[in-house]
MARBA-3410 file (N, C-alpha, C, O; in Angstrom, 1 decimal):
250
56.5,-24.3,33.1,56.5,-24.6,31.6,55.2,-25.2,31.2,54.8,-25.0,30.0 ~ 54.4,-25.8,32.1,53.1,-26.4,31.7,52.0,-25.5,31.8,50.9,-25.8,31.3 ~ 52.2,-24.3,32.4,51.1,-23.4,32.7,50.5,-22.8,31.4,49.3,-22.8,31.2 ~ 51.4,-22.4,30.5,50.9,-21.7,29.3,50.0,-22.7,28.4,48.9,-22.2,28.0 ~ 50.4,-23.9,28.2,49.5,-24.8,27.4,48.2,-25.0,28.1,47.1,-25.0,27.4
48.1,-25.1,29.4,46.9,-25.3,30.1,46.0,-24.1,29.9,44.8,-24.2,29.7 ~ 46.6,-22.9,30.0,45.8,-21.7,29.8,45.2,-21.6,28.4,44.1,-21.2,28.2 ~ 46.1,-21.9,27.4,45.7,-21.9,26.0,44.5,-22.9,25.8,43.6,-22.6,25.1 ~ 44.6,-24.1,26.4,43.6,-25.1,26.3,42.3,-24.6,26.9,41.2,-24.8,26.3 ~ 42.4,-23.9,28.0,41.2,-23.4,28.6,40.5,-22.3,27.8,39.3,-22.3,27.7
41.4,-21.4,27.2,40.8,-20.4,26.3,40.1,-21.0,25.1,39.1,-20.5,24.7 ~ 40.8,-22.0,24.5,40.2,-22.7,23.4,38.8,-23.3,23.8,37.9,-23.2,23.0 ~ 38.8,-23.9,24.9,37.5,-24.5,25.4,36.4,-23.5,25.6,35.3,-23.7,25.1 ~ 36.8,-22.4,26.2,35.8,-21.3,26.4,35.3,-20.7,25.1,34.1,-20.5,24.9 ~ 36.3,-20.5,24.2,35.9,-20.0,22.9,35.0,-20.9,22.1,34.1,-20.5,21.5
35.3,-22.2,22.2,34.5,-23.2,21.5,33.1,-23.2,22.1,32.1,-23.3,21.3 ~ 33.0,-23.1,23.4,31.7,-23.1,24.0,30.9,-21.9,23.5,29.7,-21.9,23.3 ~ 31.6,-20.7,23.4,30.9,-19.5,22.9,30.4,-19.7,21.5,29.3,-19.2,21.2 ~ 31.2,-20.4,20.7,30.7,-20.6,19.3,29.5,-21.4,19.2,28.6,-21.2,18.3 ~ 29.3,-22.4,20.2,28.2,-23.3,20.1,27.0,-22.9,21.0,25.9,-23.5,20.9
27.2,-21.8,21.8,26.1,-21.4,22.6,24.9,-20.8,21.7,25.2,-20.1,20.7 ~ 23.7,-21.1,22.1,22.6,-20.7,21.3,21.7,-19.8,22.2,21.4,-20.1,23.3 ~ 21.4,-18.6,21.6,20.4,-17.7,22.3,19.0,-18.2,21.9,18.8,-19.0,21.0 ~ 18.0,-17.6,22.6,16.6,-17.9,22.3,16.3,-17.5,20.8,15.6,-18.2,20.1 ~ 16.9,-16.4,20.4,16.6,-15.9,19.0,17.3,-16.8,18.0,16.7,-17.1,16.9
18.5,-17.4,18.3,19.1,-18.3,17.4,18.2,-19.5,17.2,18.0,-20.0,16.1 ~ 17.6,-20.0,18.3,16.7,-21.2,18.2,15.5,-20.9,17.4,15.1,-21.8,16.6 ~ 14.8,-19.8,17.7,13.6,-19.4,16.9,13.9,-19.3,15.4,13.2,-19.7,14.6 ~ 15.1,-18.7,15.1,15.5,-18.5,13.7,15.7,-19.8,13.0,15.3,-20.0,11.9 ~ 16.4,-20.7,13.7,16.7,-22.0,13.1,15.4,-22.8,12.9,15.2,-23.5,11.9
14.4,-22.6,13.9,13.1,-23.3,13.8,12.4,-22.8,12.5,11.8,-23.6,11.8 ~ 12.4,-21.5,12.3,11.7,-20.9,11.2,12.3,-21.4,9.9,11.6,-21.7,8.9 ~ 13.7,-21.4,9.8,14.3,-21.9,8.6,14.1,-23.4,8.4,14.0,-23.8,7.2 ~ 14.0,-24.2,9.5,13.8,-25.6,9.3,12.4,-25.9,8.7,12.2,-26.8,7.9 ~ 11.4,-25.1,9.1,10.0,-25.3,8.6,9.8,-24.8,7.2,8.9,-25.2,6.5
10.6,-23.7,6.8,10.3,-23.1,5.6,11.5,-23.1,4.6,11.2,-23.1,3.4 ~ 12.7,-23.2,5.1,13.8,-23.1,4.2,13.9,-21.7,3.5,13.2,-20.8,3.9 ~ 14.8,-21.6,2.5,14.9,-20.3,1.8,13.7,-20.1,0.9,13.3,-19.0,0.7 ~ 13.1,-21.2,0.4,11.9,-21.2,-0.3,11.1,-22.5,0.0,11.8,-23.5,0.4 ~ 9.8,-22.5,-0.2,9.1,-23.7,0.1,7.8,-23.8,-0.8,7.3,-22.8,-1.2
7.4,-25.0,-1.0,6.1,-25.3,-1.7,5.5,-26.5,-1.0,6.2,-27.5,-0.7 ~ 4.2,-26.4,-0.7,3.5,-27.5,0.0,2.1,-27.7,-0.5,1.5,-26.7,-0.9 ~ 1.6,-28.9,-0.4,0.2,-29.2,-0.7,-0.4,-29.7,0.5,0.1,-30.6,1.2 ~ -1.6,-29.1,0.9,-2.1,-29.4,2.2,-3.6,-29.6,2.2,-4.3,-29.2,1.2 ~ -4.1,-30.2,3.2,-5.6,-30.3,3.5,-5.9,-29.6,4.8,-5.2,-29.9,5.8
-6.8,-28.8,4.9,-7.3,-28.2,6.1,-8.6,-28.7,6.5,-9.6,-28.6,5.7 ~ -8.8,-29.3,7.7,-10.0,-29.8,8.2,-10.5,-28.9,9.3,-9.9,-28.8,10.4 ~ -11.6,-28.2,9.1,-12.2,-27.4,10.1,-13.3,-28.2,10.9,-14.3,-28.6,10.3 ~ -13.0,-28.5,12.1,-13.8,-29.4,12.9,-14.6,-28.7,14.0,-14.1,-27.9,14.8 ~ -15.9,-28.9,13.9,-16.9,-28.3,14.9,-17.7,-29.4,15.5,-17.7,-30.5,15.0
-18.3,-29.2,16.7,-19.1,-30.2,17.4,-20.1,-30.9,16.5,-20.4,-32.1,16.7 ~ -20.7,-30.2,15.5,-21.8,-30.8,14.7,-21.5,-30.8,13.2,-22.4,-31.2,12.4 ~ -20.3,-30.4,12.8,-20.0,-30.5,11.3,-18.5,-30.4,11.1,-17.7,-30.0,12.0 ~ -18.0,-30.8,10.0,-16.6,-30.7,9.5,-16.5,-30.3,8.1,-17.3,-30.7,7.3 ~ -15.6,-29.4,7.8,-15.4,-28.9,6.5,-14.0,-29.0,6.1,-13.1,-28.7,6.9
-13.7,-29.5,4.8,-12.3,-29.6,4.4,-12.0,-28.8,3.2,-12.9,-28.5,2.4 ~ -10.8,-28.3,3.1,-10.3,-27.5,2.0,-8.9,-28.1,1.6,-8.1,-28.5,2.5 ~ -8.6,-28.0,0.3,-7.3,-28.3,-0.2,-6.6,-27.0,-0.6,-7.2,-26.1,-1.1 ~ -5.3,-27.0,-0.4,-4.5,-25.8,-0.6,-3.1,-26.1,-1.1,-2.6,-27.1,-1.0 ~ -2.6,-25.1,-1.8,-1.2,-25.0,-2.1,-0.6,-23.8,-1.5,-1.2,-22.7,-1.5
0.7,-23.9,-1.1,1.3,-22.7,-0.4,2.8,-22.6,-0.9,3.5,-23.6,-1.1 ~ 3.2,-21.3,-1.2,4.6,-21.0,-1.6,5.1,-20.0,-0.6,4.4,-19.1,-0.2 ~ 6.4,-20.1,-0.3,7.0,-19.0,0.5,8.4,-18.8,-0.1,9.0,-19.6,-0.7 ~ 8.9,-17.6,0.2,10.3,-17.2,-0.1,10.8,-16.3,0.9,10.3,-15.2,1.1 ~ 11.9,-16.7,1.6,12.4,-15.9,2.7,11.3,-15.6,3.8,10.4,-16.4,4.0
11.5,-14.5,4.5,10.6,-14.2,5.5,9.5,-13.2,5.1,8.5,-12.9,5.8 ~ 9.6,-12.7,3.8,8.8,-11.6,3.4,7.7,-11.9,2.4,6.8,-11.1,2.1 ~ 7.8,-13.1,1.8,6.9,-13.4,0.6,6.2,-14.7,0.9,6.9,-15.7,1.2 ~ 4.9,-14.7,0.8,4.1,-16.0,0.9,2.8,-15.9,0.1,2.3,-14.8,-0.1 ~ 2.4,-17.0,-0.4,1.2,-17.1,-1.2,0.5,-18.4,-0.9,1.1,-19.4,-1.0
-0.8,-18.3,-0.7,-1.7,-19.5,-0.4,-2.8,-19.5,-1.4,-3.5,-18.5,-1.5 ~ -3.0,-20.7,-2.0,-4.1,-20.8,-3.0,-5.0,-22.0,-2.6,-4.5,-23.1,-2.3 ~ -6.3,-21.7,-2.5,-7.3,-22.8,-2.2,-7.7,-23.5,-3.5,-8.0,-22.8,-4.5 ~ -7.6,-24.8,-3.5,-7.8,-25.6,-4.8,-9.1,-26.4,-4.7,-9.6,-26.9,-5.7 ~ -9.7,-26.6,-3.5,-11.0,-27.2,-3.3,-11.5,-26.9,-1.9,-10.8,-26.6,-1.0
-12.9,-26.9,-1.8,-14.0,-27.3,-2.7,-14.2,-26.3,-3.7,-13.6,-25.2,-3.8 ~ -15.2,-26.6,-4.6,-15.4,-25.8,-5.8,-15.8,-24.3,-5.4,-15.4,-23.4,-6.1 ~ -16.6,-24.2,-4.3,-17.1,-22.8,-4.0,-16.0,-21.9,-3.5,-16.1,-20.7,-3.6 ~ -14.9,-22.5,-3.0,-13.8,-21.7,-2.5,-12.6,-21.7,-3.5,-11.6,-21.0,-3.3 ~ -12.6,-22.6,-4.5,-11.5,-22.8,-5.4,-11.1,-21.4,-6.0,-11.9,-20.7,-6.5
-9.8,-21.2,-6.0,-9.2,-20.0,-6.6,-9.0,-18.8,-5.6,-8.3,-17.9,-5.9 ~ -9.6,-19.0,-4.4,-9.3,-18.0,-3.4,-7.9,-18.0,-3.0,-7.3,-19.1,-2.9 ~ -7.3,-16.8,-2.8,-5.8,-16.8,-2.5,-5.5,-15.7,-1.5,-6.3,-14.7,-1.3 ~ -4.4,-15.9,-0.8,-3.9,-14.9,0.2,-2.4,-14.7,-0.2,-1.7,-15.6,-0.4 ~ -2.0,-13.4,-0.1,-0.7,-13.0,-0.5,-0.1,-12.1,0.5,-0.8,-11.2,1.1
1.2,-12.3,0.8,1.9,-11.4,1.7,3.2,-11.0,1.0,4.0,-11.8,0.4 ~ 3.4,-9.7,0.9,4.7,-9.1,0.5,5.2,-8.1,1.5,4.5,-7.1,1.8 ~ 6.3,-8.4,2.1,6.8,-7.6,3.2,5.8,-7.4,4.3,5.3,-8.4,4.9 ~ 5.3,-6.2,4.5,4.3,-5.9,5.6,2.9,-5.9,5.0,2.0,-5.7,5.8 ~ 2.7,-6.0,3.8,1.4,-5.9,3.2,0.8,-7.2,2.8,1.5,-8.2,2.4
-0.6,-7.4,3.0,-1.3,-8.6,2.8,-2.6,-8.4,2.1,-3.2,-7.3,2.3 ~ -3.0,-9.3,1.2,-4.2,-9.2,0.4,-4.9,-10.6,0.3,-4.2,-11.6,0.4 ~ -6.2,-10.6,0.2,-7.0,-11.7,-0.2,-7.6,-11.5,-1.5,-8.1,-10.4,-1.8 ~ -7.6,-12.5,-2.4,-8.3,-12.5,-3.7,-9.6,-13.4,-3.5,-9.5,-14.6,-3.2 ~ -10.8,-12.8,-3.8,-12.0,-13.5,-3.7,-12.6,-13.6,-5.2,-13.1,-12.7,-5.7
-12.4,-14.8,-5.8,-12.8,-14.9,-7.2,-14.3,-14.8,-7.5,-14.7,-14.4,-8.6 ~ -15.1,-15.1,-6.5,-16.6,-15.1,-6.7,-17.1,-13.7,-6.9,-18.1,-13.5,-7.6 ~ -16.3,-12.7,-6.4,-16.7,-11.3,-6.6,-15.6,-10.6,-7.4,-15.7,-9.3,-7.6 ~ -14.6,-11.3,-7.8,-13.5,-10.8,-8.6,-12.9,-9.5,-7.9,-12.8,-8.4,-8.5 ~ -12.5,-9.7,-6.7,-12.1,-8.5,-5.9,-10.9,-8.9,-5.0,-10.8,-9.9,-4.4
-9.9,-8.0,-5.0,-8.8,-8.1,-4.1,-9.1,-7.2,-2.9,-9.4,-6.0,-3.0 ~ -9.0,-7.8,-1.7,-9.2,-7.1,-0.4,-7.9,-7.0,0.3,-7.3,-8.0,0.7 ~ -7.5,-5.8,0.6,-6.3,-5.6,1.4,-6.6,-5.9,2.9,-7.6,-5.5,3.4 ~ -5.7,-6.6,3.5,-5.8,-7.0,4.9,-5.2,-5.9,5.8,-4.0,-5.8,5.9 ~ -6.1,-5.2,6.4,-5.6,-4.1,7.3,-5.1,-4.7,8.6,-5.5,-5.8,8.9
-4.2,-4.0,9.3,-3.7,-4.6,10.6,-4.8,-5.0,11.5,-4.6,-6.0,12.2 ~ -6.0,-4.4,11.5,-7.1,-4.7,12.3,-7.7,-6.1,11.9,-8.5,-6.7,12.7 ~ -7.4,-6.5,10.7,-8.0,-7.8,10.2,-7.0,-9.0,10.4,-7.4,-10.1,10.1 ~ -5.8,-8.8,10.9,-4.9,-9.8,11.0,-5.4,-10.9,12.0,-5.1,-12.1,11.8 ~ -6.1,-10.5,13.0,-6.6,-11.5,14.0,-7.9,-12.2,13.6,-8.4,-13.0,14.3
-8.4,-11.9,12.4,-9.7,-12.5,11.9,-9.4,-13.9,11.4,-8.3,-14.2,11.0 ~ -10.4,-14.7,11.5,-10.3,-16.1,11.0,-10.0,-16.2,9.6,-10.6,-15.4,8.8 ~ -9.1,-17.1,9.2,-8.8,-17.4,7.8,-9.7,-18.4,7.2,-9.7,-19.6,7.7 ~ -10.6,-18.1,6.3,-11.6,-19.0,5.7,-12.4,-19.8,6.7,-12.7,-21.0,6.5 ~ -12.8,-19.1,7.8,-13.6,-19.8,8.8,-12.9,-20.8,9.7,-13.6,-21.5,10.4
-11.6,-20.8,9.6,-10.8,-21.8,10.4,-10.4,-21.2,11.8,-10.8,-20.1,12.1 ~ -9.7,-22.0,12.6,-9.2,-21.5,13.8,-7.8,-20.8,13.7,-7.2,-20.4,14.6 ~ -7.3,-20.8,12.4,-6.1,-20.1,12.1,-6.5,-18.6,11.7,-7.5,-18.4,11.1 ~ -5.7,-17.7,12.2,-6.0,-16.3,11.8,-5.2,-16.0,10.5,-4.3,-16.7,10.1 ~ -5.5,-14.8,9.9,-4.7,-14.3,8.7,-3.3,-14.3,9.1,-2.4,-14.7,8.3
-3.0,-13.8,10.3,-1.6,-13.7,10.8,-0.9,-15.0,10.9,0.3,-15.2,10.5 ~ -1.6,-16.0,11.4,-1.0,-17.3,11.6,-0.6,-18.0,10.3,0.4,-18.6,10.2 ~ -1.5,-17.8,9.3,-1.3,-18.6,8.1,-0.3,-17.9,7.1,0.5,-18.6,6.5 ~ -0.4,-16.6,7.0,0.5,-16.0,5.9,1.6,-15.1,6.5,2.3,-14.4,5.7 ~ 1.7,-15.0,7.8,2.7,-14.1,8.4,3.5,-14.8,9.4,3.9,-14.3,10.4
3.7,-16.1,9.2,4.3,-17.0,10.2,5.8,-16.5,10.6,6.1,-16.6,11.8 ~ 6.5,-16.0,9.7,7.9,-15.6,10.0,8.0,-14.4,10.9,9.1,-14.0,11.3 ~ 6.8,-13.8,11.1,6.8,-12.6,12.0,7.4,-12.9,13.4,7.9,-12.1,14.1 ~ 7.3,-14.2,13.8,7.8,-14.6,15.1,9.3,-14.3,15.2,9.8,-14.2,16.3 ~ 10.0,-14.3,14.1,11.5,-14.0,14.2,11.7,-12.5,14.3,12.6,-12.2,15.1
11.1,-11.7,13.5,11.4,-10.3,13.4,10.6,-9.4,14.3,11.1,-8.3,14.6 ~ 9.4,-9.8,14.7,8.6,-8.8,15.4,8.5,-9.1,16.9,7.8,-8.5,17.7 ~ 9.3,-10.0,17.4,9.3,-10.4,18.8,10.7,-10.5,19.4,11.7,-10.7,18.7 ~ 10.8,-10.3,20.7,12.0,-10.6,21.4,11.9,-12.0,22.1,10.7,-12.4,22.3 ~ 13.0,-12.7,22.3,12.9,-14.1,22.7,13.7,-14.3,24.0,14.8,-13.8,24.2
13.1,-15.2,24.8,13.9,-15.6,26.0,13.5,-17.1,26.3,12.4,-17.5,26.2 ~ 14.6,-17.8,26.7,14.4,-19.2,27.1,13.7,-19.3,28.4,14.2,-18.8,29.4 ~ 12.5,-20.0,28.4,11.7,-20.1,29.6,12.1,-21.4,30.4,11.9,-21.4,31.6 ~ 12.5,-22.4,29.7,12.9,-23.7,30.3,13.0,-24.8,29.3,13.2,-24.5,28.1 ~ 12.9,-26.0,29.7,12.9,-27.2,28.8,11.8,-28.1,29.3,11.5,-28.2,30.5
11.2,-28.8,28.3,10.2,-29.8,28.6,10.2,-30.9,27.6,10.8,-30.8,26.5 ~ 9.5,-32.0,27.9,9.4,-33.1,27.0,8.0,-33.1,26.4,7.0,-33.0,27.1 ~ 7.9,-33.1,25.0,6.6,-33.1,24.3,6.6,-34.4,23.5,7.4,-34.5,22.5 ~ 5.7,-35.3,23.8,5.6,-36.5,23.0,7.0,-37.2,22.8,7.4,-37.5,21.6 ~ 7.8,-37.3,23.8,9.1,-37.9,23.8,10.1,-37.1,23.1,11.2,-37.6,22.8
9.8,-35.9,22.8,10.7,-35.0,22.1,11.2,-33.9,23.1,10.4,-33.2,23.7 ~ 12.5,-33.9,23.4,13.1,-32.8,24.3,13.0,-31.5,23.6,13.5,-31.3,22.5 ~ 12.4,-30.5,24.3,12.2,-29.2,23.7,12.7,-28.1,24.5,12.7,-28.1,25.7 ~ 13.1,-27.0,23.8,13.3,-25.7,24.5,11.9,-25.0,24.6,11.1,-25.1,23.6 ~ 11.6,-24.4,25.7,10.4,-23.6,25.9,10.8,-22.2,25.8,11.6,-21.7,26.7
10.3,-21.4,24.8,10.8,-20.1,24.6,9.6,-19.1,24.6,8.6,-19.4,23.9 ~ 9.7,-18.0,25.3,8.7,-17.0,25.3,9.1,-15.9,24.3,10.2,-15.4,24.3 ~ 8.2,-15.6,23.4,8.4,-14.5,22.4,7.4,-13.4,22.8,6.2,-13.6,22.8 ~ 8.0,-12.2,23.0,7.2,-11.1,23.5,7.2,-10.0,22.3,8.3,-9.7,21.8 ~ 6.0,-9.6,21.9,5.9,-8.7,20.8,6.7,-7.4,21.1,6.6,-6.8,22.2
7.4,-6.9,20.1,8.1,-5.6,20.2,7.1,-4.5,20.2,6.0,-4.6,19.7 ~ 7.4,-3.4,20.9,6.5,-2.2,20.9,6.1,-1.8,19.5,7.0,-1.7,18.6 ~ 4.9,-1.6,19.2,4.3,-1.1,17.9,4.5,-2.2,16.8,4.3,-1.8,15.7 ~ 4.8,-3.4,17.1,4.9,-4.4,16.1,3.5,-4.7,15.6,2.6,-4.8,16.4 ~ 3.3,-4.9,14.2,2.0,-5.1,13.7,1.6,-6.6,13.8,1.5,-7.3,12.8
1.4,-7.0,15.0,1.1,-8.5,15.2,-0.2,-8.6,16.0,-0.7,-7.7,16.7 ~ -0.7,-9.8,16.0,-2.0,-10.1,16.7,-1.7,-10.5,18.2,-2.4,-10.1,19.1 ~ -0.6,-11.3,18.4,-0.4,-11.9,19.7,0.6,-11.1,20.4,1.7,-10.8,19.9 ~ 0.3,-10.8,21.7,1.3,-10.0,22.5,2.4,-11.0,23.1,3.5,-10.5,23.3 ~ 2.0,-12.2,23.2,3.0,-13.2,23.7,2.8,-14.5,23.0,1.6,-14.9,22.8
3.8,-15.2,22.6,3.8,-16.5,22.0,4.8,-17.4,22.8,5.9,-17.1,22.8 ~ 4.3,-18.5,23.3,5.2,-19.5,23.9,5.4,-20.7,23.0,4.4,-21.3,22.6 ~ 6.7,-21.0,22.7,7.0,-22.1,21.8,7.7,-23.2,22.4,8.7,-23.0,23.2 ~ 7.4,-24.4,22.0,8.1,-25.6,22.4,8.8,-26.1,21.2,8.2,-26.6,20.2 ~ 10.1,-25.9,21.1,10.9,-26.2,19.9,11.9,-27.4,20.2,12.6,-27.4,21.1
11.8,-28.4,19.3,12.6,-29.6,19.4,14.1,-29.3,19.5,14.6,-28.6,18.6 ~ 14.8,-29.9,20.4,16.2,-29.7,20.5,16.9,-30.5,19.3,18.0,-30.1,18.9 ~ 16.3,-31.5,18.8,16.9,-32.4,17.8,16.6,-31.8,16.4,17.5,-31.7,15.6 ~ 15.3,-31.5,16.1,14.9,-31.1,14.7,14.6,-29.6,14.6,14.6,-29.1,13.4 ~ 14.5,-28.9,15.7,14.2,-27.5,15.7,12.7,-27.2,15.1,12.4,-26.1,14.8
11.9,-28.3,15.1,10.5,-28.1,14.7,9.7,-27.6,15.9,10.0,-27.9,17.0 ~ 8.7,-26.8,15.6,7.8,-26.3,16.7,6.9,-27.4,17.0,6.1,-27.9,16.1 ~ 6.9,-27.9,18.2,6.0,-29.0,18.6,4.7,-28.6,19.3,3.7,-29.2,19.2 ~ 4.8,-27.4,19.9,3.6,-26.8,20.6,3.8,-25.3,20.6,4.9,-24.8,20.8 ~ 2.7,-24.6,20.4,2.8,-23.1,20.4,1.5,-22.6,21.1,0.4,-23.0,20.8
1.7,-21.7,22.1,0.5,-21.1,22.8,0.5,-19.6,22.4,1.6,-19.0,22.4 ~ -0.7,-19.1,22.1,-0.9,-17.7,21.6,-1.7,-17.0,22.7,-2.7,-17.4,23.1 ~ -1.1,-15.8,23.1,-1.7,-15.0,24.2,-2.1,-13.6,23.6,-1.4,-13.1,22.8 ~ -3.2,-13.1,24.2,-3.6,-11.7,23.8,-3.0,-10.7,24.7,-2.1,-11.0,25.5 ~ -3.4,-9.4,24.5,-2.7,-8.3,25.2,-3.0,-8.4,26.7,-2.3,-7.7,27.5
-4.0,-9.2,27.2,-4.3,-9.3,28.6,-3.6,-10.6,29.2,-3.9,-11.0,30.3 ~ -2.7,-11.2,28.4,-2.0,-12.4,28.8,-2.9,-13.6,29.0,-2.6,-14.5,29.8 ~ -4.0,-13.6,28.3,-5.0,-14.7,28.3,-4.7,-15.6,27.1,-4.5,-15.2,26.0 ~ -4.6,-16.9,27.4,-4.4,-17.9,26.3,-5.6,-17.9,25.4,-6.8,-18.0,25.8 ~ -5.3,-17.8,24.1,-6.4,-17.8,23.1,-6.4,-19.1,22.3,-7.5,-19.7,22.1
-5.3,-19.5,21.7,-5.2,-20.7,20.9,-3.9,-21.5,21.3,-3.0,-20.9,21.8 ~ -4.0,-22.8,21.1,-2.9,-23.7,21.2,-2.7,-24.5,20.0,-3.7,-25.1,19.5 ~ -1.5,-24.5,19.4,-1.2,-25.4,18.3,-0.2,-26.5,18.7,0.7,-26.2,19.4 ~ -0.5,-27.7,18.2,0.4,-28.8,18.5,0.7,-29.5,17.1,-0.2,-29.5,16.2 ~ 1.9,-30.1,17.0,2.3,-30.7,15.8,2.6,-32.2,16.0,3.1,-32.6,17.0
2.3,-33.0,15.0,2.5,-34.5,15.1,3.0,-35.0,13.8,3.2,-34.3,12.8 ~ 3.2,-36.3,13.8,3.5,-37.1,12.5,4.7,-36.5,11.8,4.6,-36.0,10.7 ~ 5.9,-36.6,12.4,7.1,-36.1,11.9,7.5,-37.0,10.8,7.7,-38.2,11.0 ~ 7.7,-36.5,9.5,8.1,-37.4,8.4,9.1,-36.6,7.5,9.3,-35.4,7.7 ~ 9.8,-37.4,6.7,10.7,-36.8,5.7,9.9,-36.4,4.5,9.4,-37.3,3.8
9.9,-35.1,4.2,9.3,-34.6,2.9,10.2,-33.6,2.4,10.7,-32.7,3.1 ~ 10.4,-33.6,1.1,11.3,-32.6,0.4,12.7,-32.6,1.0,13.4,-31.6,0.9 ~ 13.2,-33.8,1.5,14.6,-33.9,1.9,14.8,-33.4,3.3,16.0,-33.2,3.7 ~ 13.7,-33.1,4.1,13.9,-32.7,5.5,12.8,-33.2,6.3,11.7,-33.5,5.8 ~ 13.0,-33.2,7.6,11.9,-33.6,8.6,11.0,-32.5,8.8,11.4,-31.3,9.1
9.7,-32.7,8.6,8.7,-31.7,9.0,7.5,-32.4,9.7,7.3,-33.6,9.6 ~ 6.8,-31.6,10.4,5.6,-32.1,11.1,4.4,-32.0,10.1,4.1,-31.0,9.6 ~ 3.9,-33.2,9.7,2.9,-33.3,8.6,1.5,-33.1,9.1,0.6,-33.0,8.3 ~ 1.3,-33.0,10.4,-0.1,-32.7,10.9,0.0,-31.7,12.1,0.8,-31.9,13.0 ~ -0.7,-30.6,12.0,-0.8,-29.7,13.1,-2.3,-29.4,13.4,-3.1,-29.5,12.6
-2.5,-29.2,14.7,-3.8,-28.9,15.2,-3.9,-27.5,15.9,-3.0,-27.3,16.7 ~ -4.8,-26.7,15.6,-5.0,-25.4,16.3,-6.3,-25.5,17.0,-7.4,-25.7,16.5 ~ -6.2,-25.3,18.3,-7.4,-25.5,19.2,-7.6,-24.2,20.0,-6.7,-23.7,20.7 ~ -8.8,-23.6,19.8,-9.1,-22.4,20.6,-9.4,-22.7,22.1,-9.9,-23.8,22.4 ~ -9.0,-21.8,23.0,-9.1,-22.1,24.4,-10.5,-22.0,24.9,-10.8,-22.7,25.9
-11.4,-21.2,24.3,-12.7,-21.0,24.8,-13.8,-21.5,24.0,-15.0,-21.2,24.2 ~ -13.5,-22.5,23.1,-14.6,-23.0,22.2,-14.5,-24.5,22.2,-13.8,-25.1,21.4 ~ -15.2,-25.2,23.2,-15.1,-26.6,23.4,-15.5,-27.4,22.1,-16.6,-27.1,21.6 ~ -14.7,-28.3,21.7,-15.0,-29.1,20.6,-14.6,-28.6,19.2,-14.7,-29.2,18.2 ~ -14.0,-27.3,19.2,-13.6,-26.7,18.0,-12.1,-27.0,17.8,-11.3,-26.9,18.8
-11.7,-27.3,16.6,-10.3,-27.3,16.3,-10.1,-27.3,14.7,-11.1,-27.6,14.0 ~ -8.9,-26.9,14.3,-8.6,-27.0,12.8,-7.3,-27.8,12.7,-6.3,-27.5,13.4 ~ -7.4,-28.7,11.8,-6.3,-29.6,11.5,-5.7,-29.3,10.1,-6.4,-29.1,9.2 ~ -4.4,-29.2,10.1,-3.7,-29.0,8.8,-2.8,-30.2,8.5,-1.9,-30.5,9.3 ~ -3.0,-30.8,7.4,-2.2,-32.0,7.0,-1.4,-31.7,5.8,-1.9,-31.3,4.7
-0.1,-31.9,5.8,0.8,-31.7,4.7,1.0,-33.0,3.9,1.5,-34.0,4.5 ~ 0.8,-33.0,2.6,0.9,-34.2,1.8,2.2,-34.2,1.0,2.9,-35.3,0.9 ~ 2.6,-33.1,0.5,3.8,-32.9,-0.3,4.5,-31.7,0.1,3.9,-30.7,0.5 ~ 5.8,-31.6,0.0,6.6,-30.4,0.3,7.9,-30.4,-0.5,8.5,-31.5,-0.7 ~ 8.4,-29.2,-0.9,9.7,-29.0,-1.5,10.3,-27.8,-0.9,9.6,-26.9,-0.4
11.6,-27.8,-0.9,12.3,-26.7,-0.2,13.5,-26.2,-1.0,14.1,-27.0,-1.8 ~ 13.9,-24.9,-0.8,15.1,-24.4,-1.4,15.3,-24.5,-2.9,16.3,-25.0,-3.4 ~ 14.3,-24.1,-3.6,14.3,-24.1,-5.0,14.2,-22.6,-5.5,13.9,-21.7,-4.8 ~ 14.6,-22.4,-6.8,14.6,-21.1,-7.3,13.1,-20.6,-7.6,12.4,-21.4,-8.3 ~ 12.8,-19.5,-7.1,11.5,-18.9,-7.4,11.6,-17.4,-7.4,12.2,-16.8,-6.5
11.1,-16.7,-8.4,11.2,-15.2,-8.5,10.3,-14.5,-7.6,9.2,-14.9,-7.2 ~ 10.8,-13.3,-7.1,10.0,-12.5,-6.3,8.7,-12.1,-7.0,7.6,-11.9,-6.4 ~ 8.7,-12.0,-8.3,7.6,-11.5,-9.1,6.4,-12.5,-9.1,5.3,-12.2,-9.4 ~ 6.7,-13.8,-8.7,5.7,-14.8,-8.5,4.7,-14.3,-7.4,3.5,-14.6,-7.5 ~ 5.2,-13.6,-6.4,4.4,-13.2,-5.3,3.8,-11.8,-5.6,4.2,-10.8,-5.0
2.8,-11.9,-6.5,2.2,-10.6,-6.9,0.7,-10.7,-7.0,0.1,-11.8,-7.0 ~ 0.0,-9.6,-7.0,-1.5,-9.6,-7.1,-2.0,-10.2,-8.4,-3.0,-11.0,-8.4 ~ -1.2,-10.0,-9.5,-1.6,-10.6,-10.8,-1.5,-12.1,-10.8,-2.3,-12.8,-11.3 ~ -0.4,-12.6,-10.1,-0.2,-14.0,-10.0,-1.3,-14.6,-9.1,-1.8,-15.7,-9.4 ~ -1.6,-13.9,-8.0,-2.6,-14.4,-7.1,-3.9,-14.6,-7.8,-4.7,-15.6,-7.5
-4.3,-13.7,-8.7,-5.6,-13.8,-9.5,-5.5,-14.8,-10.6,-6.5,-15.4,-11.0 ~ -4.3,-15.1,-11.1,-4.2,-16.0,-12.3,-3.9,-17.4,-11.9,-4.2,-18.3,-12.7 ~ -3.6,-17.7,-10.7,-3.2,-19.1,-10.3,-4.4,-20.0,-10.5,-5.6,-19.6,-10.1 ~ -4.2,-21.2,-11.0,-5.2,-22.2,-11.1,-4.7,-23.6,-10.5,-3.5,-23.7,-10.3 ~ -5.6,-24.5,-10.2,-5.2,-25.8,-9.6,-4.3,-26.5,-10.6,-3.9,-27.6,-10.4
END
């Protein structure tokens, strides 16, 4: 008479475990949502650091879902008004000094964005890591006292991406990306990004400082600091347009 309840309890336990099991893709998707939400707005400073000089830029950034993003440079004066737009698979740069919109061809995705160590792909196509890659859990590690999943993301065949492999260290607690390594088609490490200074902004925890360091350029790095952020607000798809990109002002 006791057998049936025990079996039922076991089945419930197994079923509950199944509900809570996370795949590598689940973790990467949660990480992307944690960093961006359904929509996001942020104000940032980018510091491009070289062995003998440093250059700073101020920016504003908007995103909606995985398909829409817009970045506006607000300082210094010579770069002010420059903007980058992504809609679905298409990307453009607006150069106000020559009043010209330049479409970013797939061959340009790996080029430096505004002379920094971030590529066009890194800055305005970040959600690509969810849809253009397959994911597998590589292991677990501790990064700055943060327990993380280590996940390998491998580019799908014919995916329009720069990196053939991306290794991510994602916090088990916050789902923030704490470290990311970017590899080329020869499986050579090209760039490493690390994130620091976790703070509450816009009602959620985010990493307010990230550093991108190239593997083969000693003393070079680019630092991105987030000062303000908002998430999950109403914004129309029409905001993410070439006309808006050209019309935006500080």
